[in-house]
Biopython code that builds the backbone (N, CA, C, O; Angstrom):
import numpy as np
from Bio.PDB.StructureBuilder import StructureBuilder

atoms = [
    (1, "MET", "N", (42.671, 88.207, -50.813)),
    (1, "MET", "CA", (42.913, 88.251, -48.877)),
    (1, "MET", "C", (44.026, 86.913, -48.890)),
    (1, "MET", "O", (44.163, 85.737, -49.229)),
    (2, "SER", "N", (44.591, 87.903, -48.340)),
    (2, "SER", "CA", (46.192, 87.076, -47.516)),
    (2, "SER", "C", (45.841, 87.259, -45.894)),
    (2, "SER", "O", (45.109, 88.027, -45.269)),
    (3, "ASP", "N", (46.667, 86.247, -45.556)),
    (3, "ASP", "CA", (46.604, 86.949, -44.103)),
    (3, "ASP", "C", (48.274, 87.065, -43.191)),
    (3, "ASP", "O", (48.740, 86.547, -42.176)),
    (4, "VAL", "N", (48.828, 88.170, -44.366)),
    (4, "VAL", "CA", (50.328, 88.387, -43.947)),
    (4, "VAL", "C", (50.767, 89.291, -42.906)),
    (4, "VAL", "O", (50.263, 90.387, -43.152)),
    (5, "ASP", "N", (51.266, 89.327, -42.162)),
    (5, "ASP", "CA", (51.269, 90.691, -41.104)),
    (5, "ASP", "C", (52.514, 91.034, -41.633)),
    (5, "ASP", "O", (53.599, 90.560, -41.968)),
    (6, "ASP", "N", (51.543, 92.604, -41.519)),
    (6, "ASP", "CA", (52.500, 93.377, -41.812)),
    (6, "ASP", "C", (53.744, 94.128, -40.891)),
    (6, "ASP", "O", (54.128, 95.273, -41.128)),
    (7, "GLY", "N", (54.382, 93.129, -39.628)),
    (7, "GLY", "CA", (55.081, 93.707, -39.055)),
    (7, "GLY", "C", (54.554, 93.697, -37.379)),
    (7, "GLY", "O", (53.789, 92.801, -37.022)),
    (8, "PRO", "N", (54.921, 94.531, -36.600)),
    (8, "PRO", "CA", (55.012, 94.588, -35.420)),
    (8, "PRO", "C", (53.452, 96.173, -34.744)),
    (8, "PRO", "O", (53.585, 97.384, -34.567)),
    (9, "ALA", "N", (52.325, 95.320, -34.604)),
    (9, "ALA", "CA", (51.443, 96.536, -34.222)),
    (9, "ALA", "C", (51.319, 97.251, -33.407)),
    (9, "ALA", "O", (51.750, 96.874, -32.317)),
    (10, "ARG", "N", (50.760, 98.472, -33.470)),
    (10, "ARG", "CA", (50.934, 99.424, -32.927)),
    (10, "ARG", "C", (50.895, 99.406, -31.220)),
    (10, "ARG", "O", (49.897, 98.771, -30.878)),
    (11, "PRO", "N", (51.370, 99.712, -30.492)),
    (11, "PRO", "CA", (51.141, 99.004, -28.895)),
    (11, "PRO", "C", (49.662, 100.017, -28.531)),
    (11, "PRO", "O", (49.188, 100.809, -29.345)),
    (12, "LEU", "N", (49.242, 99.832, -27.488)),
    (12, "LEU", "CA", (47.945, 100.949, -27.124)),
    (12, "LEU", "C", (48.492, 101.681, -25.905)),
    (12, "LEU", "O", (48.192, 102.872, -25.820)),
    (13, "LEU", "N", (49.299, 101.111, -24.887)),
    (13, "LEU", "CA", (49.810, 101.703, -23.837)),
    (13, "LEU", "C", (51.257, 102.032, -23.952)),
    (13, "LEU", "O", (51.822, 101.016, -24.358)),
    (14, "ARG", "N", (52.111, 103.006, -23.775)),
    (14, "ARG", "CA", (53.493, 103.568, -23.573)),
    (14, "ARG", "C", (53.830, 103.950, -23.050)),
    (14, "ARG", "O", (53.471, 105.118, -23.205)),
    (15, "VAL", "N", (54.498, 103.878, -22.225)),
    (15, "VAL", "CA", (55.648, 103.677, -20.975)),
    (15, "VAL", "C", (56.504, 105.444, -21.392)),
    (15, "VAL", "O", (57.137, 105.462, -22.447)),
    (16, "VAL", "N", (56.469, 106.535, -20.704)),
    (16, "VAL", "CA", (56.933, 107.215, -21.090)),
    (16, "VAL", "C", (58.422, 108.110, -20.305)),
    (16, "VAL", "O", (59.226, 108.903, -20.794)),
    (17, "ARG", "N", (58.260, 107.434, -18.673)),
    (17, "ARG", "CA", (58.942, 107.879, -18.096)),
    (17, "ARG", "C", (58.954, 106.938, -16.932)),
    (17, "ARG", "O", (58.044, 106.109, -16.961)),
    (18, "GLY", "N", (59.909, 106.861, -15.743)),
    (18, "GLY", "CA", (59.975, 105.674, -15.313)),
    (18, "GLY", "C", (59.866, 104.325, -15.298)),
    (18, "GLY", "O", (59.163, 104.258, -16.306)),
    (19, "ASN", "N", (59.967, 103.442, -15.039)),
    (19, "ASN", "CA", (60.773, 101.887, -14.844)),
    (19, "ASN", "C", (59.766, 101.114, -14.269)),
    (19, "ASN", "O", (60.216, 100.485, -13.310)),
    (20, "PRO", "N", (58.168, 100.838, -14.543)),
    (20, "PRO", "CA", (57.006, 100.618, -13.849)),
    (20, "PRO", "C", (57.677, 98.649, -13.771)),
    (20, "PRO", "O", (58.325, 98.021, -14.609)),
    (21, "THR", "N", (57.224, 98.288, -12.615)),
    (21, "THR", "CA", (57.213, 96.544, -12.690)),
    (21, "THR", "C", (56.370, 95.792, -13.766)),
    (21, "THR", "O", (56.177, 96.328, -14.857)),
    (22, "PRO", "N", (55.956, 94.778, -13.529)),
    (22, "PRO", "CA", (54.971, 93.947, -14.237)),
    (22, "PRO", "C", (53.885, 94.284, -13.651)),
    (22, "PRO", "O", (52.921, 93.931, -14.330)),
    (23, "GLU", "N", (53.577, 94.835, -12.651)),
    (23, "GLU", "CA", (52.530, 94.316, -11.522)),
    (23, "GLU", "C", (52.301, 95.834, -11.951)),
    (23, "GLU", "O", (51.643, 95.753, -12.988)),
    (24, "GLU", "N", (52.431, 96.632, -11.780)),
    (24, "GLU", "CA", (52.391, 98.232, -12.304)),
    (24, "GLU", "C", (51.263, 98.402, -13.572)),
    (24, "GLU", "O", (50.186, 98.967, -13.762)),
    (25, "LEU", "N", (52.252, 97.513, -14.337)),
    (25, "LEU", "CA", (52.009, 97.462, -15.553)),
    (25, "LEU", "C", (49.807, 96.927, -15.626)),
    (25, "LEU", "O", (48.774, 97.296, -16.185)),
    (26, "ALA", "N", (50.250, 95.986, -14.724)),
    (26, "ALA", "CA", (48.918, 94.740, -15.211)),
    (26, "ALA", "C", (47.627, 95.813, -14.455)),
    (26, "ALA", "O", (46.478, 96.073, -14.812)),
    (27, "ALA", "N", (48.414, 96.226, -13.333)),
    (27, "ALA", "CA", (47.121, 97.225, -12.218)),
    (27, "ALA", "C", (46.657, 98.514, -13.631)),
    (27, "ALA", "O", (45.612, 99.157, -13.736)),
    (28, "LEU", "N", (47.708, 98.519, -14.414)),
    (28, "LEU", "CA", (47.111, 100.084, -15.416)),
    (28, "LEU", "C", (45.923, 99.864, -16.827)),
    (28, "LEU", "O", (45.086, 100.555, -17.407)),
    (29, "ILE", "N", (46.570, 98.202, -16.929)),
    (29, "ILE", "CA", (45.866, 97.944, -17.932)),
    (29, "ILE", "C", (44.201, 97.752, -17.752)),
    (29, "ILE", "O", (43.133, 98.079, -18.271)),
    (30, "ALA", "N", (44.818, 96.913, -16.534)),
    (30, "ALA", "CA", (43.254, 96.356, -15.648)),
    (30, "ALA", "C", (41.907, 97.883, -15.614)),
    (30, "ALA", "O", (40.697, 97.881, -15.841)),
    (31, "VAL", "N", (42.796, 98.916, -15.254)),
    (31, "VAL", "CA", (42.180, 100.023, -15.156)),
    (31, "VAL", "C", (41.452, 100.518, -15.863)),
    (31, "VAL", "O", (40.361, 101.056, -15.673)),
    (32, "VAL", "N", (42.712, 100.163, -17.711)),
    (32, "VAL", "CA", (41.762, 101.199, -18.649)),
    (32, "VAL", "C", (41.101, 100.505, -19.123)),
    (32, "VAL", "O", (40.591, 100.837, -20.192)),
    (33, "SER", "N", (40.865, 99.477, -18.659)),
    (33, "SER", "CA", (39.928, 98.341, -19.621)),
    (33, "SER", "C", (39.324, 97.863, -19.045)),
    (33, "SER", "O", (38.702, 96.954, -19.596)),
    (34, "ALA", "N", (39.040, 98.121, -17.450)),
    (34, "ALA", "CA", (37.874, 98.655, -16.957)),
    (34, "ALA", "C", (36.817, 99.958, -17.004)),
    (34, "ALA", "O", (35.719, 100.171, -16.490)),
    (35, "ARG", "N", (37.629, 100.650, -17.803)),
    (35, "ARG", "CA", (37.099, 102.557, -18.026)),
    (35, "ARG", "C", (36.385, 102.130, -18.817)),
    (35, "ARG", "O", (35.155, 102.128, -18.831)),
    (36, "GLY", "N", (37.492, 101.526, -19.917)),
    (36, "GLY", "CA", (36.817, 101.404, -21.658)),
    (36, "GLY", "C", (35.358, 100.244, -21.367)),
    (36, "GLY", "O", (34.323, 100.459, -21.997)),
    (37, "ALA", "N", (35.414, 99.388, -20.652)),
    (37, "ALA", "CA", (34.113, 98.788, -20.711)),
    (37, "ALA", "C", (33.277, 99.487, -19.957)),
    (37, "ALA", "O", (32.153, 99.138, -20.315)),
    (38, "ALA", "N", (33.177, 100.417, -18.965)),
    (38, "ALA", "CA", (32.429, 101.052, -18.546)),
    (38, "ALA", "C", (31.901, 101.890, -19.667)),
    (38, "ALA", "O", (30.678, 102.030, -19.699)),
    (39, "ALA", "N", (32.512, 102.383, -20.451)),
    (39, "ALA", "CA", (31.846, 103.889, -21.345)),
    (39, "ALA", "C", (31.090, 103.383, -22.048)),
    (39, "ALA", "O", (30.139, 104.077, -22.406)),
    (40, "GLU", "N", (31.163, 102.276, -22.439)),
    (40, "GLU", "CA", (29.836, 101.966, -23.867)),
    (40, "GLU", "C", (28.969, 101.328, -22.548)),
    (40, "GLU", "O", (29.225, 100.835, -21.449)),
    (41, "PRO", "N", (27.929, 101.616, -23.269)),
    (41, "PRO", "CA", (26.413, 101.801, -22.293)),
    (41, "PRO", "C", (25.371, 100.259, -22.675)),
    (41, "PRO", "O", (25.054, 100.201, -23.863)),
    (42, "ALA", "N", (24.858, 99.090, -21.797)),
    (42, "ALA", "CA", (24.366, 97.661, -21.693)),
    (42, "ALA", "C", (23.525, 98.226, -22.531)),
    (42, "ALA", "O", (24.056, 98.071, -23.631)),
    (43, "GLU", "N", (22.253, 98.948, -22.715)),
    (43, "GLU", "CA", (21.233, 99.422, -23.957)),
    (43, "GLU", "C", (20.938, 100.173, -24.042)),
    (43, "GLU", "O", (20.876, 100.817, -22.995)),
    (44, "PRO", "N", (20.698, 100.521, -24.686)),
    (44, "PRO", "CA", (20.264, 102.164, -24.933)),
    (44, "PRO", "C", (19.350, 102.355, -24.392)),
    (44, "PRO", "O", (18.411, 101.597, -24.150)),
    (45, "ALA", "N", (19.601, 103.982, -23.988)),
    (45, "ALA", "CA", (18.066, 104.923, -23.528)),
    (45, "ALA", "C", (16.873, 104.955, -23.662)),
    (45, "ALA", "O", (16.672, 105.364, -24.806)),
    (46, "PRO", "N", (16.146, 104.806, -23.274)),
    (46, "PRO", "CA", (14.591, 105.075, -23.786)),
    (46, "PRO", "C", (14.637, 106.175, -24.626)),
    (46, "PRO", "O", (15.600, 106.915, -24.421)),
    (47, "PRO", "N", (13.767, 106.548, -25.641)),
    (47, "PRO", "CA", (13.272, 107.417, -26.329)),
    (47, "PRO", "C", (12.583, 108.633, -25.142)),
    (47, "PRO", "O", (12.210, 108.331, -24.008)),
    (48, "SER", "N", (12.538, 110.077, -25.758)),
    (48, "SER", "CA", (13.088, 111.123, -24.530)),
    (48, "SER", "C", (11.192, 111.032, -25.172)),
    (48, "SER", "O", (10.943, 110.677, -26.324)),
    (49, "PRO", "N", (10.040, 111.442, -24.121)),
    (49, "PRO", "CA", (9.208, 111.519, -24.195)),
    (49, "PRO", "C", (8.765, 113.017, -25.091)),
    (49, "PRO", "O", (7.602, 113.160, -25.471)),
    (50, "TRP", "N", (9.588, 113.841, -25.303)),
    (50, "TRP", "CA", (9.595, 115.042, -25.858)),
    (50, "TRP", "C", (9.245, 114.380, -27.747)),
    (50, "TRP", "O", (8.510, 114.971, -28.539)),
    (51, "ARG", "N", (9.889, 113.268, -28.003)),
    (51, "ARG", "CA", (10.144, 112.524, -29.374)),
    (51, "ARG", "C", (9.161, 111.913, -29.526)),
    (51, "ARG", "O", (9.171, 111.046, -30.399)),
    (52, "SER", "N", (7.573, 112.202, -28.494)),
    (52, "SER", "CA", (6.702, 111.027, -28.533)),
    (52, "SER", "C", (5.871, 111.780, -29.865)),
    (52, "SER", "O", (6.239, 112.946, -30.008)),
    (53, "ARG", "N", (4.904, 111.364, -30.785)),
    (53, "ARG", "CA", (4.114, 112.220, -31.700)),
    (53, "ARG", "C", (3.044, 112.157, -31.435)),
    (53, "ARG", "O", (2.284, 113.007, -31.899)),
    (54, "GLY", "N", (2.416, 110.860, -30.360)),
    (54, "GLY", "CA", (1.078, 110.487, -29.899)),
    (54, "GLY", "C", (0.117, 112.043, -29.699)),
    (54, "GLY", "O", (-0.849, 112.426, -30.358)),
    (55, "PRO", "N", (0.921, 112.806, -28.361)),
    (55, "PRO", "CA", (-0.081, 113.953, -28.462)),
    (55, "PRO", "C", (-0.587, 114.701, -29.434)),
    (55, "PRO", "O", (-1.627, 115.357, -29.483)),
    (56, "GLY", "N", (0.393, 114.504, -30.317)),
    (56, "GLY", "CA", (-0.218, 115.513, -31.559)),
    (56, "GLY", "C", (-0.982, 115.163, -32.730)),
    (56, "GLY", "O", (-1.414, 115.809, -33.685)),
    (57, "LEU", "N", (-1.030, 113.741, -32.321)),
    (57, "LEU", "CA", (-2.795, 113.032, -33.460)),
    (57, "LEU", "C", (-3.812, 113.163, -33.163)),
    (57, "LEU", "O", (-4.151, 112.865, -32.018)),
    (58, "ARG", "N", (-4.636, 113.624, -34.006)),
    (58, "ARG", "CA", (-6.231, 113.946, -33.634)),
    (58, "ARG", "C", (-6.692, 112.645, -33.367)),
    (58, "ARG", "O", (-6.403, 111.638, -34.014)),
    (59, "ARG", "N", (-7.628, 112.734, -32.104)),
    (59, "ARG", "CA", (-8.510, 112.216, -31.797)),
    (59, "ARG", "C", (-9.667, 111.337, -32.507)),
    (59, "ARG", "O", (-10.252, 111.990, -33.372)),
    (60, "PRO", "N", (-10.057, 110.243, -32.378)),
    (60, "PRO", "CA", (-10.825, 109.977, -33.504)),
    (60, "PRO", "C", (-12.423, 110.450, -33.234)),
    (60, "PRO", "O", (-12.941, 110.106, -32.172)),
    (61, "LEU", "N", (-13.148, 111.195, -34.148)),
    (61, "LEU", "CA", (-14.411, 111.583, -34.333)),
    (61, "LEU", "C", (-15.687, 111.004, -33.629)),
    (61, "LEU", "O", (-15.977, 109.855, -33.963)),
    (62, "PRO", "N", (-16.295, 111.465, -32.933)),
    (62, "PRO", "CA", (-17.574, 110.370, -32.779)),
    (62, "PRO", "C", (-18.335, 109.974, -33.738)),
    (62, "PRO", "O", (-18.252, 110.390, -34.894)),
    (63, "HIS", "N", (-19.296, 108.971, -33.247)),
    (63, "HIS", "CA", (-20.154, 108.746, -34.217)),
    (63, "HIS", "C", (-21.779, 107.927, -34.016)),
    (63, "HIS", "O", (-21.920, 107.948, -32.793)),
    (64, "GLY", "N", (-22.110, 107.745, -34.174)),
    (64, "GLY", "CA", (-23.579, 107.378, -34.042)),
    (64, "GLY", "C", (-24.228, 108.318, -33.512)),
    (64, "GLY", "O", (-23.618, 109.382, -33.411)),
    (65, "PRO", "N", (-26.066, 108.246, -32.850)),
    (65, "PRO", "CA", (-26.525, 109.270, -32.832)),
    (65, "PRO", "C", (-26.674, 110.304, -32.223)),
    (65, "PRO", "O", (-26.984, 110.259, -31.032)),
    (66, "GLY", "N", (-26.512, 111.380, -32.810)),
    (66, "GLY", "CA", (-26.142, 112.953, -31.539)),
    (66, "GLY", "C", (-24.938, 113.536, -31.272)),
    (66, "GLY", "O", (-24.722, 114.456, -30.483)),
    (67, "ALA", "N", (-23.549, 112.485, -32.527)),
    (67, "ALA", "CA", (-22.565, 112.610, -32.439)),
    (67, "ALA", "C", (-22.508, 114.252, -32.807)),
    (67, "ALA", "O", (-21.969, 115.221, -32.273)),
    (68, "TRP", "N", (-23.145, 114.102, -33.714)),
    (68, "TRP", "CA", (-22.857, 115.902, -34.047)),
    (68, "TRP", "C", (-23.050, 117.003, -32.844)),
    (68, "TRP", "O", (-22.545, 118.088, -32.557)),
    (69, "ARG", "N", (-23.580, 116.545, -32.556)),
    (69, "ARG", "CA", (-24.190, 117.749, -31.432)),
    (69, "ARG", "C", (-22.782, 117.407, -30.108)),
    (69, "ARG", "O", (-22.344, 118.481, -29.696)),
    (70, "THR", "N", (-22.219, 116.408, -29.577)),
    (70, "THR", "CA", (-21.071, 116.123, -28.912)),
    (70, "THR", "C", (-19.918, 116.564, -29.522)),
    (70, "THR", "O", (-19.018, 117.023, -28.818)),
    (71, "SER", "N", (-19.795, 116.496, -30.776)),
    (71, "SER", "CA", (-18.815, 116.526, -31.855)),
    (71, "SER", "C", (-17.704, 118.359, -30.924)),
    (71, "SER", "O", (-16.518, 118.547, -30.653)),
    (72, "GLY", "N", (-18.495, 118.899, -30.834)),
    (72, "GLY", "CA", (-18.246, 120.660, -30.645)),
    (72, "GLY", "C", (-18.502, 120.779, -29.841)),
    (72, "GLY", "O", (-19.006, 121.902, -29.815)),
    (73, "LEU", "N", (-18.577, 120.070, -28.308)),
    (73, "LEU", "CA", (-18.603, 120.616, -26.567)),
    (73, "LEU", "C", (-17.103, 119.474, -26.581)),
    (73, "LEU", "O", (-16.807, 118.468, -27.226)),
    (74, "PRO", "N", (-16.386, 120.345, -25.424)),
    (74, "PRO", "CA", (-15.782, 120.251, -24.600)),
    (74, "PRO", "C", (-15.393, 119.389, -23.650)),
    (74, "PRO", "O", (-15.903, 119.727, -22.582)),
    (75, "GLY", "N", (-14.488, 118.092, -23.507)),
    (75, "GLY", "CA", (-14.389, 117.564, -23.075)),
    (75, "GLY", "C", (-15.114, 115.990, -22.799)),
    (75, "GLY", "O", (-14.884, 115.075, -22.008)),
    (76, "THR", "N", (-16.277, 116.258, -24.095)),
    (76, "THR", "CA", (-16.679, 114.732, -24.007)),
    (76, "THR", "C", (-16.182, 113.565, -24.888)),
    (76, "THR", "O", (-16.821, 112.512, -24.874)),
    (77, "HIS", "N", (-15.415, 113.653, -25.418)),
    (77, "HIS", "CA", (-14.466, 112.827, -26.627)),
    (77, "HIS", "C", (-14.257, 111.800, -25.975)),
    (77, "HIS", "O", (-13.591, 110.886, -26.460)),
]
sb = StructureBuilder()
sb.init_structure("model")
sb.init_model(0)
sb.init_chain("A")
sb.init_seg("    ")
for serial, (resi, resn, name, xyz) in enumerate(atoms, 1):
    if name == "N":
        sb.init_residue(resn, " ", resi, " ")
    sb.init_atom(name, np.array(xyz, "f"), 0.0, 1.0, " ", f" {name:<3s}", serial, name[0])
structure = sb.get_structure()
């Protein structure tokens, strides 16, 4: 690998019309930079509740004396 420069890099912005002052160019670059930084979220969004697998899992079966009786009764789990 070599660190040879292949020529000038492509500019990020190009003025097509007009003759902006250095202050106007600086303001434009500041706005574009701030806009680009704001587009990247600081932290990922929390996962959607729709993706949760917990409600679809079976609850543990009751155990102990009389468990077979309560296993078929609704709301006693």
